[in-house]
C-alpha angles and dihedrals in degrees: 000000000000121000094257090053091050090053093047091048093050092050093046091048104038101015097242143045129236116186120220093254089055096054116115094240092057095043090050093054092068101022095113094048101036108108090194098047096125095049092040090056091049090051092049092052090049092048092053091052092046091052089069096049112127094010133107090259096054095102091052094050104034111111092358092139097035092119094051102092104174092175095054119130087230086078092055144312094260139027094261092056092047093049092047092055094043092049091050091055093046094048090047091055090044090057091061114102104229093160119205116336091217092056096058124093092190129063093256097170092046093045090050088052091051089049090057091048091050091052090048089052091049092053098037094057119206095353090059097038090056091077104027124077111191112249095242091056091043090053092054093048092048093049092051093050094046100043110134094006114112089182136009132201096226139342121224139190116187092196099031101168108181091348098253094137093050090050092052088060089053091051092050100044104022122222103285097066097052101075099177098039133221125328132186148148129216130184098201111082097210092047090047088058091047090055093052092048089048090056093052093045090053089054096251106149122232092252091056100057134055116188117174130196117225150068107310094201099047102025106026118186131205095034088139091051098057148138106076124195094210128034121180123176148159101191122187114281119250097335121169122254136168094263113156088004086084106054092193092067092074086067092052109117089232096056105024097081091062090053092221138064126236112261118275091242096046118044095172096111091044087066090045093052090045091054092047090053091053094046121106124232091252100040141082136228120209112193131179109228138187107249094236094070090069098060110020118111133226120049092354091058090052091051091050088051090053092050094047097041090053092047096239098131110089101166143353115204124193111211129202119271125259098031095128131065114255098013136067094200115136098228129197133227117225114203115200125194136172096198105060115153095212140021097249123115121214123222122195125188104204094157098100128102091260089070103054146032119234114229132177100280106004142023115249135208108225121205091261091054092051091047092053094049092048092047091052090046092051097045096050087202124139115259116191112252090356115059142011139162119228129199124237095254094056091053092047091051088052091058091258092293108168099185111135092222090061092065109022112072112228117232113250104232095174118123113267110240121213099217095192092051092045092051090050091051091048090050091051090048092050090048091051091048091052090051092049091047091053091049091050091049090053092050091051091051091053092049092050091050 
């Protein structure tokens, strides 16, 4: 095979071409002595992107390294300082023992990448936590959405962030049972690039993922590619959007059925209605939600009424607090379904200490906690102080409040007081006080005499 055929085959297979001189191992060999390291890296990134120009993979590769500015003054005030910092990073990565790629059964490179993202989120506070869902929470969401589905046509995340939720579906189902691949949209440009890199690093080929850049609510993509059998999402909590400020949105097929738009200051239900519109008749959507959307009045109450009256709400799950980086909020998971066999809605209170492990900075869902939540979700049976299913009429009579605490009775862990015993002890104490008071009075009389 001639060199041009090798290049064409690599691009057709992987979606891009990296020449031997551009491979990490070869760049690392001379990183500390290369006076042009920063510009060489910039040229390599550009060459990788150009290799996909005019091919089917172009949209997946274009701008992939836009946020990697190796000539930025943030790296140093002169070329030597920039190269020194870049070389230190490269040599640090080179020192890691990844072993042989072919010998690993896990996505070691991809998992290492997710580990770095999680640490960035932990240290960046809210700005980082906005686009990273911890793996233990992602695993729970994916399992809820996939329950009972041995295979799905496509999986979709309308606010995909770095793609961690989509990748959890891959880990649970494998590649062979997701025929149409992984789909998502992300509004933040840097995070959009992180998601695409995450797909490549987890060995998902360019023809198996579709990640779009843009505002999901105002410029939704993939409308012609719906429906999706599995939707997983952790959209931003209570962000502002144009809402009723754009009168045409009430005619949008995603929002029109509810008859009202989500409030301008709280777009949560706009994401929920968007996901519902993209969901197939046989699938499920598992969406992380801010707790307030389940009890606030106004437009949000009307949207809840639409969801309940049309029997789309399968389950609402209250999670423990402090699971996410940068926020201690105890969020909920809303599970939507279009194929419910009855009109009851399940409520699960998984916020208690039996459902998480407390660690230094955050609470964590361990595998056994996730298993228990999924088992309760699947069984749909009442569990005292944990889970119950409520009929449509009861929810309607409660003004369509969907807060878990409104339906699941909390266990009273207060100490039981024996009133009779307590009264007896008080009487004995009073008697003793009277005796002591009489003794003291006698002592005082003697002293005065």
